[in-house]
C-alpha positions in Angstrom: 23.9 8.6 -6.9 24.2 6.8 -10.7 20.8 7.7 -12.6 20.2 4.8 -14.5 19.8 5.8 -18.3 16.2 4.3 -19.2 13.9 7.1 -18.6 11.4 5.4 -16.5 14.0 4.2 -14.5 15.8 7.3 -14.3 12.2 9.3 -12.8 11.7 6.7 -10.1 15.4 6.6 -9.4 15.0 10.2 -9.0 11.7 10.1 -6.7 13.2 7.5 -4.2 16.4 9.7 -3.9 13.8 12.3 -2.8 12.0 10.4 -1.0 15.1 9.0 1.1 16.1 12.5 1.8 13.0 13.4 3.8 12.7 12.7 7.6 10.4 10.3 8.7 8.1 9.1 12.0 9.3 10.9 14.8 12.5 12.5 13.1 9.7 14.0 10.8 7.7 15.8 13.7 10.7 17.8 15.3 12.9 18.1 12.1 13.5 21.5 11.0 11.7 22.6 8.0 13.7 22.3 4.7 14.2 25.3 2.9 12.9 25.2 -1.2 15.7 23.9 -3.5 15.4 26.9 -6.6 14.0 25.1 -9.7 14.1 26.3 -13.3 11.3 25.1 -15.0 11.7 23.4 -18.2 8.6 24.9 -19.8 6.3 21.5 -18.7 3.8 22.5 -16.9 1.0 24.6 -18.0 0.9 28.4 -16.6 -2.3 27.0 -14.1 -0.1 24.2 -13.2 2.8 26.3 -12.5 1.1 28.9 -10.3 -0.7 26.0 -8.1 3.1 24.5 -7.3 4.4 28.5 -6.4 1.2 28.4 -4.3 2.0 24.9 -2.6 5.9 26.1 -2.1 4.8 29.7 -0.4 2.3 27.2 2.3 4.9 25.1 3.1 8.3 25.9 3.8 9.1 21.9 3.7 8.9 21.8 -0.4 11.2 20.0 -2.2 11.4 20.3 -6.2 13.1 18.1 -8.3 12.7 18.2 -12.0 13.2 15.6 -14.8 13.4 15.7 -18.7 12.0 12.5 -19.2 8.7 12.9 -16.9 8.3 16.8 -17.8 6.9 17.4 -14.2 8.0 18.8 -10.8 8.2 16.0 -8.4 7.8 17.4 -4.8 7.9 16.2 -1.4 6.1 17.7 2.4 6.0 16.6 5.9 2.4 16.1 6.8 3.0 18.3 10.2 4.4 21.3 8.0 1.0 21.6 6.2 -1.9 21.8 8.2 -5.5 22.2 6.8 -6.3 25.5 5.7 -2.7 26.5 4.7 -4.0 27.9 1.3 -3.1 25.0 -0.8 -6.2 24.2 -2.6 -6.5 20.7 -1.6 -9.3 18.6 -0.7 -9.0 17.0 2.7 -10.7 13.9 4.2 -12.3 14.2 8.0 -9.3 12.5 9.2 -7.1 15.1 8.0 -5.4 13.5 4.6 -5.1 14.2 1.3 -7.5 13.1 -0.8 -6.0 11.6 -4.2 -6.9 9.2 -6.4 -5.2 5.9 -7.3 -2.0 7.5 -9.1 -1.7 9.9 -6.4 -3.0 12.6 -8.0 -4.9 15.5 -6.3 -7.8 18.1 -7.1 -5.0 20.6 -7.3 -3.4 20.6 -10.8 0.1 19.7 -11.4 0.4 18.3 -7.5 0.5 15.0 -6.8 1.0 13.6 -3.4 2.2 9.3 -1.8 2.5 8.3 1.6 1.1 8.9 5.1 -0.3 12.2 4.3 -2.8 10.4 2.0 -4.2 8.3 4.8 -4.2 4.9 6.1 -2.3 2.6 5.9 0.8 4.4 7.0 3.1 1.4 6.1 6.7 1.8 4.0 5.2 -0.5 1.4 2.4 1.4 0.6 4.2 4.6 0.7 6.9 3.3 -1.6 4.8 1.5 -3.9 2.0 4.6 -4.5 5.9 6.6 -5.5 6.1 4.1 -8.4 2.4 4.2 -9.5 2.7 7.8 -9.0 5.8 8.1 -11.2 4.6 5.8 -13.8 1.3 7.4 -14.4 3.4 11.1 -14.7 5.5 9.4 -17.3 2.5 8.5 -19.2 2.8 4.3 -18.8 -0.6 3.6 -17.5 -0.2 1.7 -14.4 -2.6 0.3 -12.3 -4.7 2.4 -9.9 -3.9 1.6 -5.7 -6.2 -0.5 -4.3 -5.6 -0.1 -0.3 -7.9 -2.8 0.3 -5.0 -5.1 -1.0 -1.9 -3.8 1.0 -1.1 -6.1 3.7 0.1 -5.3 7.2 1.9 -7.0 9.3 2.8 -7.1 12.8 6.6 -8.2 13.9 5.5 -9.6 17.4 5.3 -12.8 18.7 3.4 -14.4 17.4 3.5 -12.4 14.5 0.0 -11.0 13.8 -0.8 -10.4 9.7 -3.7 -9.5 7.6 -4.8 -8.2 4.5 -8.7 -6.9 2.6 -11.8 -7.1 5.0 -12.2 -8.4 8.3 -15.7 -10.7 8.7 -17.2 -7.9 10.4 -16.4 -5.2 8.0 -17.7 -7.4 5.2 -21.1 -8.2 6.4 -21.3 -4.6 7.8 -20.7 -3.7 3.8 -23.8 -6.0 3.1 -21.6 -9.0 1.8 -23.0 -12.5 2.2 -19.7 -14.4 3.2 -18.2 -17.8 3.9 -15.6 -18.4 6.6 -13.1 -20.7 6.7 -10.7 -21.5 9.5 -7.3 -23.8 10.3 -5.4 -24.3 13.2 -1.6 -24.2 13.5 -1.9 -27.5 15.7 -3.2 -29.3 12.8 -0.1 -28.3 10.7 2.9 -30.7 10.6 5.2 -28.3 10.2 4.3 -26.4 12.7 4.3 -28.9 15.5 7.6 -29.8 14.2 9.1 -25.8 15.1 7.2 -25.8 17.8 5.1 -23.6 17.1 1.6 -25.1 17.4 -0.7 -22.3 18.4 -2.3 -19.9 16.1 -4.8 -19.7 13.4 -5.5 -18.7 9.5 -8.8 -17.5 8.6 -10.1 -16.4 5.1 -13.1 -14.5 4.3 -14.9 -14.8 1.2 -17.9 -13.7 -1.0 -20.3 -16.2 -0.9 -22.4 -15.6 -4.5 -18.7 -14.6 -6.2 -15.9 -16.7 -4.2 -13.8 -13.5 -4.0 -11.5 -13.3 -1.7 -12.5 -10.7 0.8 -9.6 -10.9 3.2 -7.8 -12.6 5.2 -6.0 -12.8 8.9 -3.1 -14.8 10.4 -1.7 -14.9 13.8 1.4 -17.1 14.4 4.8 -18.0 13.3 6.0 -16.7 10.3 2.6 -15.3 9.0 4.1 -11.8 7.6 6.0 -14.2 5.2 2.8 -16.3 4.1 0.0 -13.4 4.1 1.9 -12.3 0.4 0.2 -15.4 -0.9 -3.7 -14.6 -0.4 -2.4 -10.7 -1.5 -1.5 -12.0 -4.8 -4.9 -14.1 -4.9 -6.5 -10.7 -4.5 -4.8 -8.7 -6.5 -5.2 -11.2 -9.7 -8.8 -12.1 -8.1 -8.4 -15.4 -8.3 -11.3 -17.2 -7.0 -12.0 -19.8 -4.3 -12.1 -22.9 -7.0 -8.6 -21.8 -8.4 -7.3 -21.3 -4.7 -8.8 -25.0 -3.3 -7.3 -26.6 -7.0 -3.7 -25.3 -6.3 -1.0 -27.4 -5.2 0.4 -26.2 -1.9 4.1 -28.5 -1.0 4.0 -30.7 2.4 5.3 -30.2 4.8 5.1 -26.3 5.3 3.0 -23.8 6.7 1.4 -22.5 3.6 -0.7 -25.6 4.0 -2.7 -23.9 6.4 -3.4 -21.3 3.8 -4.9 -24.2 1.3 -7.1 -25.9 4.4 -8.4 -22.8 5.8 -9.6 -22.3 2.0 -11.2 -25.7 1.9 -12.6 -25.2 5.4 -14.7 -22.3 3.8 -16.2 -24.5 1.9 -16.5 -27.9 4.4 -13.7 -29.1 2.2 -11.5 -29.5 4.9 -8.9 -31.9 5.5 -7.1 -32.4 8.2 -9.0 -31.4 11.0 
């Protein structure tokens, strides 16, 4: 592959080449361990970090190293099923058997980082991909934002489609939040009717005190395309007022997103 000249892009490209080389899903559970590749450290790791890397290599037969001059750190990959708890790697594990990391992929073991399914839910490709970007940027000293897993949208590509991001109404209440909830049905949307897809619903959950969007949940046609609007709103900490004052194009399915927000505050228009 051609490696970009920019140091950060070079690091990211190498990391993704490393990710793409890994077995995934069922293949990962049945694949033969990958033999470690010989690496000549460039002096970037401290003695303690290098010792931890070597410990991890011995504990897992599926470790692959890639070293770059630009980031001056070792990148490694591993197969979840081949690194069971208690193998002597020194990781802190959660109660579900996942490696505990901070928002940048850093583990408790100096010099070792982890991303993807091994770090826990949600087990989604776009979550793992973005974790990889954040991790590489952090290693390169670029000061990226930390991963906030609650803001990662999840999609089910069924018929009808299902999509969600953030907390459910029940989980928000269980967390002690006072909530405002809005709903809007597909049957009230002209575009949905014209498409012959008038079955479905959009639901939003707000913090009643702050106006923070806590979660959004949808079922119906093309909701896997719509959910990102709410994900952006959560990432940018958009309030209910800003969402209500936003102009949504007509006729579109996205108008239901606006109507659901309005409904949470008793201002729905087309029901």
